[in-house]
N, C-alpha and C positions, 0 to 999 in steps of 0.2 A: 460698533462696528469693529473694532479691536475683537474686540469676545468674538464674534461672529466668523471671522477670519481665524479665527487660534481653531475656534470646531471645526470650521472644516478642516486645517488642516488635519489637524487630531482625527476626522473622518477618513479623511484620505489615507494617513499614514495608518488606519487600522486596519480600512480593508485591505492595502496594499500588504501588511503583514497577516493578512486571515489568506490571502490569496497565495505569495510567499513560502505560507505554512502548508497549506494544500499542495501544493508544486511539489514542495517539501517529502510528506506525507508522501506524494505521490511515487516520487521516485524511489526512497527507503522503501516503500510498498513494493515498490518493483522490484528494487536490488534483491531485499530479501527473497520475492518470488524467483527470482530469475537464481541467484545461490542453492537456492533450495531446489529447481528444475536443474540443477547443474548437475547434483547429486544424487538426484532421481535419474538425470539422462544418462550417469553413465551405468547405472544397474540396467537403465531401461536399453542402452544400444546393445550391452553384453546379451540382454533375451535378445531382442533384435539380429545381432550376426545368427542367434540358435535361430531364428525365423525366418530370416534369407538364408539360412543354406537347407533348411526343412524345404521350403521353397521352391529351389532352382533343384533339390532330391525330386519332390512332384514333379516337375517341367521334365525331366533326365526322364525318370523311368517312364512318362508316358510317350516321351517318343520312340524309348524301348518296346516299349509296349507294342505301339502304335507299329512299327517297323517291324517287330516280332509277329504282329494277328497279321501281315500282308502274308508272311508265310505259309502259319496256320492255312487261311483261306485257300492259298493255291494249293495245297495238299488234300484239303475238304472238293473243295472243285473237281480237281482231277480225279480222284478214287470215285465221285460222285460220276463222273462222267462212265467211269470202268465200270462200274457198279450196272447202266443202262447198256452196257455191251457186254454185260455178262461176265466179268471179269478179264475180261483181254478184247484187245483191238488191233487191225492190221498194223504192222508197225509202221508203213508210210502217214496213214491216219495218226497212229501216236505222235508220231514224229512231229505232228502239224499240229496237235493240241499244243503240246508242251511248248515249242515255237513260240506260240501265240499271247502262252501265258508266259513263257521269261520275255515275252517283247510287252507284257501288259504291266509286268511287277519288277522294276526294278531290285525289290531288297530281294529276291532269289536267285541267285550264283549255277542253279542247275536243277534239274528233278529227275527222279529217278524213276523207274518204275523193274519191281524186282517178281519175280515169279517163283511158284516152291520148286522147278527143277534148276533152281541156277540158274538161271536167264538172267540178264538185269539190260536195260536199257536207260541210259542214263544221257541229256540234253541239255547243254552250256551254251550262253554266250561263249563267246571267243576270248569275250576276256575272262572268262571264269575259267578258264581251262587250263592255264598258265602255259598255251601255244599262241605264242604273238601271232598276228596276222602279218604277212608282207605287204608293206606297198602296192605290187603291182597285182593281188589279188581281192575278190571282194567276198572273202569268209567272214559270215557271221556266226557262225554256228555248229559244235561239233556234236557229235551223235558218237556214243561208246556203246559200243551191243558185246556186255561179255558171255559167250558160251563156256560150261564146263564142260572137261574133257575125261572120260573111264580114266586114264591115267592118271588122272589128277591136277589141279589147277584148273587153268582155263585158259581159251584165244579171247582177245579182247580186237575189236574191230573200231576202229577209230576212222570217222567218216567227214570230212568237213563239207559245209556248204554256203551258199549264198543268202542274202537275205531274203531270197523268194525260193527257200532250200532248194535250189541245182546244187547237185551236187558237186563237189571240184575234185576233191582226191580223197582216196584211203588206203589206210594202211593196216596189215593185223603184226601180232604178236600175243608170244604166251605168256602168261601173270603167273604166280604161285598167289590162287584169288578162290576163296570159298564163298558166296552171298549169303547162302542159309546160314553160316556164320560167324556173321557180321554181328556187332552188336547192335546195330540199328535197325536189321530185319528183326533180332530177337525183341529189341524191344517193342518193336510193333507186334509181334504176336501178343505180349503179356499183358496188352493194354487193350481198353476199350476206346474209339475213338481214338483224334491226335493226341499224340505224344511225343516231347521232345526228346532226344538224345542228350546221352553228357559229353562232354566235348572228344572231339577223337581226329585224332591224323588220318588225314584223308589218303588213300591207297590210290591216288587218283595223283596230285601237284605236292603231297608233303604237308600241307598246312591242316590249320587249328579248323575241323567243323564243327558245328551244332545244325540238329537238323530236328524237324516238325516229321515224324514216320506214323501211321496209320495203315493198319491193314484193310484188305479188301474181301468180305468174306460174300460167293453166294452157295444158294443153298446151303448154310451151314458150313460150310469148307474156304479155309484160304486159298482165296484165287492170286492174290498180287499183295505185295508192299509197296504204298508209296511213299514220297521223302521228297525232300526237299532243300537242299544246301542253304543255309544264310550267306548273305553277300554280307563275308565279316570284313570287307574293306569298305565298306558304305556304312554300314555298322562303326565303323573304328571314323571313319572322317565325322559321321553324325554324334560320338563320344568326344569329339576335339570341339567340337561348339558348344559352351559352356559358358555363360554368361557373369563368371568371377574374376576375370583377369588371365592374362595370358598362361601365368604361372601354374593355373590348375588343368587337372585332369581327371577321366575318369573310365574307372575300367567295369565292367560285368563279369563277376567270378560265380562260380557254382556256390553251392553249401558249403564245401571243404574246403573252400580256397583254391580251387582251380582258376585257369582266366580263361573266361569265353570267350571275351572283345577285349583288344586295346586301340587308347586313340588313334590314329594315325600316323599323330608323332612319336609313337611307341610302336611302330611297326618294325622299325630296321633292327629293335631292340627284341624283336621277339622271335623274328626270324633267326636271328643268331643266337637266343638261345633255341629253339629246333632242331637247329643244325649240331647241334649239342646232343640231345635228346631224344628219343621215340616216342615222349608223354608229352601231353599237356603241359604246361611249366603254371605253375603255382606263383600266387601272391610274394612269396617270399623269393623267388625269381626278380621280381620287379619293385623290392623293397619297400613293399605296401604294410602296411601293419592292420591285421585283422582280425576284429575275434571272433567268435568260437558265436552262433546261432542262439545258445544258449544264452547268450551274454546281453540278446538284442530285447528293447525295454516293450512293453507290451504294441505301440504302435509298428514292433519288427524295423527299430532301426537306433543304433547309436552313433553317437558325436562325442569323437575325443582331441584332445592336441597332445602335438608332439614339436615341443619345441614353436619355432612360429608358423608349423602347418596345426591345420582343421582337417580333422577328415567324418569325413560321414558312410555310415553303409548301411543303407536299406533295402530288407527282402521287396518284387515283385510282388504286386496283386497276387492274391490267388487266383482271384476271377482271371488273370492272366492265362495260368498253365503254365508259367515258368518258374523253376525253383533256382531263380538266380539271385545275386544280391551286389545291388546297385554301389558302387565305390567308388569314392569322390571325392579329392581332396584341395584345399588349397589353402593360399598365405592367407594369415589372419586377417592380415590388415589391408587383402583385397575382397575379403565378408565385409569387413565396415571403414569404409578409404575413407570420412570423413568424419573417423573419431577425434584423431589430434587436432585435427582444426576445430571438432568440436568442442573441446577442453580447453583450448587457446580462447576461443571466443568465448568462452566461460567466464573466464578471465577479465575480461572487456565490460564483458557486461555487467559485473559490478558497478560500474563508472559510466559505461554506457547504456543505459537499461532499456532506453525507447529502439535505440538502433540494436539493440539483439530480439527486441518484441518483431522488427520488421524482418531483423535478419531471419530469427525461427519462423514465422510466416512464407517464408520466399524457402526456406531451404524444406519445412515439410510440401508445401505445394509441391516442388520438383521431386519430393520421394512420392507422395501420393501419385501424381499422376502415371509415372512410369512402370511403377506399382500396380495401380487398375488396370491398366492396356496390359500386362504380362496376360495377368488374369484372365480376362478377357479372351486374350489369343487364346491362352492355355484351354478353353472350352467350346471354343469357335472355329468352324472351318474354314479356311481363309477364301474362298472361292464362294460358296453359297452365303456364309453367312451364318450357316444353321449351327447347332450341336453338334459338336465332334463323337465322338463311340463313348469317348469316356465322360465327358458331361450328360450323354444320354445314358449311359450308364448310372448313373449319380442319382439322377431326377427321377428316372423311371422309376426306382424305388424308393425313392421317397415318397413318391407323388400315390406307389399303391398301398405305402404306407398308413397316411394318412386317410387313402380313400377305404383302407380295408376297417378304419376305427368306426367313419362314416358310413359305411354299409353304400357305399357312391360305387358308380360301373364308372370302370376303363376301357376305352376301347384304345388296343393297338391295331396299327394298320401297318404293312410290309409294303414297300412301293417299289417295282423294281421296271427299269427302263427297260422300251424293247427295243432288241436292233441298233444300237444308241454307238455300237463297235463303228457301223456303218459310215456315222458322221465324222467320227476320228478317221478312218480308213482312206474317207471320199476326199472331206472337207479340208481335215488337219484338226489337230487338239485345240487351237485357240476357238475353232468352232464349238467342239463339242463343250467349252470351259463357257460358252455362249446360253448351251442348252441346259447346263446344270445352273448356270447362276439364275435363271427364267425362272427353275425350278425351287432352286431357294428360297426368290422372292414371291412365285404362291403359296409355297407350304407356309413362311412366315408372316403372309398375309390371310391362314386359314387358319392358326393355330392364337388363343387366347394367352396372356400373360404367365396363369398358371400351368396353360398345359405346353409341352413340349414338341418339336419338331427338328431332325435330328439327321444327318448324314450318316450315313454306318456303311460305306463300303465307297468304290468309285459311283457305280450309277444305280446304288441303294438307298432306299430315305427310307425313315420310319417316324410315325407321328402317334402321339401316345395323347389322348384326350376322353377329359368326364366326359359322359353320356349325360346329361338331365332327367329329370323323369316323363318330359313329352315329347325329348328327341330320338330318335333311330339311328341305333348303331349302324344299320345298312346306309341307309340316306347318307350319314356322315362318310362313312366312306368310300359308298358312289361318288358323293359329290366333291369330295380330294380327287380323288382318283382322276374323275371329267377337268376338276380344274388344272390339275396337271398337266393332262393330255392337250388340253387349249394351250397353257402357257407353251408348250412344246413345240406345236403347230405356231405359234406365235413367235416365238423368238426368233427362226434362223428359215429361212428359204430351203435347204437341203434336209431341212429335219419335218419332212411329210410323212418318211417313212418311219420315224419313230412313232414309239407308243408307249404305255404305261400299263401295266397291268398291277392289280393290288390284291393282298389278302390280309382277311384282318382277323380278330378274336376277338375275346370280351373278356373280362373277371368273372361276367355270372355263367360264365361257361370252365374259366378252366384256375379258376379262384387267383389267391395274390399272389402268386412266385412269383417275380420277374420271368426265371429261367422257362418257366412252365407257361406264358403267356407269350411270351416273343416265339419258341419252338413252336406253339400253334397257329402263330399268325403266317411264319414263311412257312410252315408247312404246307398253309391252305395256298397260300404264294408259287411254291413250287408245283404244288400238285394242280392247281388251276391253268399256270403258264403250260402243262403238256396235251391242257385239253385246248384252250385256245388264250393268245393273249391278248392284250387288251381288253381284260373287261374284271371284275372286282368278286372276290370269293371269299368265304365264309368259313373257320374252323368248323368244322363238320359235317358240312354241309357235303351230296355226292362229286359237287364239281372240285371240293377243297379237297378233299382227300387221296388218296394215293388210289383209290378206286375209278376214280374217274369222272366221268357225268357230262351232260350236253354241252354242244360248244355253242353257250351264251352266258349273258351275264347272270352267274348266279350266287346272291351274295344273300339268301334264305338261310338263317342260323337253325340248327338241331341241338339236341342234346347231346347228340353222338360221338364220341372225338375221334379225330382227324387218326388216320393210320400213322404210323411211322413213314420218316422221308428220308432223305436224305440231304444235304444244307447244299443251297446255290454252289 
């Protein structure tokens, strides 16, 4: 009996020792692992801070590119309209056209059209003129009409208009100004397509101006130059919104260090500097440490530390056509706000390893979710849930590279909503948003995961999809256009007058170059809409070229290339 009791106690003691040993070994292993993790974490966090900075740089670059791209679209659209009118328009028609574009695109402060004889028409919203509207008038737009005089200089007639373009008042003055000698005019003549000017001082309001400009040619001769002033106050507000703490600042610079745009918080300092000079300020005027473009790495960026401040300089994507550099700077502690807390926690981890594992898991979860959300938002159009222009461009290239290796056929469909502006005018922008959201739902449901549907403009959409061996590009394009048209009708009772027109092209006719494929689809769309809206048009077919065609659903493909067309 006694022997059995002793053996039982020994067995229990041995089991307890084994259990304790397992617990101790587990804790020791966890503590050792935690210590090693703490050492590795210090190095990882350094790299994470650089990754965070790079990601914010991507986000800010995308915002700036989207903002500037809207101004380029305004210039292209205005130039196309002038081409359709033979290079010149009646002044009242031009006023209405420019005012309409200003209303639709807040990124633009003013739009101007110059002719080779030295005449200039510029239309701006009243906020962009430097002439504040009084409380008792309805001024909404200002038109500046500049005309050269034989004795030199020019006369400028400034006319203010109401929101309905009713003339309110007019003044006339003489100025020392020559349209054709301005740098922006010469830049437009020296380049094909839209080009961006270097920053210059506006003769109108003394502010820094940067403009996309392009020349309009008719029968091989320059008929006009079109440009738009970027609203740098709005761009400054965009640069102020940086997800890196209150002390972070962002500037847009030229390659040689001149300031294009400053954050809203630095606008007063910018105006003070402009008051003391007649040239755009440099980065040195704002005490910004910059590097020469040759010092940027292969990715076109440089990250440096100066005291407690970390700065990032990054070139804009070459595809944007912007020869600009994003300068971003923030406090080092704002880049990795949890660094000090994490280091203190690492000391406690050696004695409270299990708790540390839980804390680390929670921290990792809290960090991962917002980062993942930010990445999704950066690639998605908020209203429709479709890919945005940046994500669309990235995925289109990836799809084409993959398809070229396997010789698959890729179909690109460009869709444009017909008479969509009427919904906004009659029922308000909320109604327009309902229609756009319905189109987004339909396109998301029409493509597979490996395809892409994107919203690339206000009412402009693109679908890219692989065409199987048994599928017909014509039928796919027709089906998607029909689905979109039906979704518009069902989305809102006031949308009965809105339709959809589609133009499409395939790699079978254009090859695997992204720009060529996109241009072909756009050409088919633009040319088709001139024939008849609400149809589907193929690149290379009669109705999908500048030559026109019968007003019917014209989607038969041929191998004949489409004529060159101006953009929408």
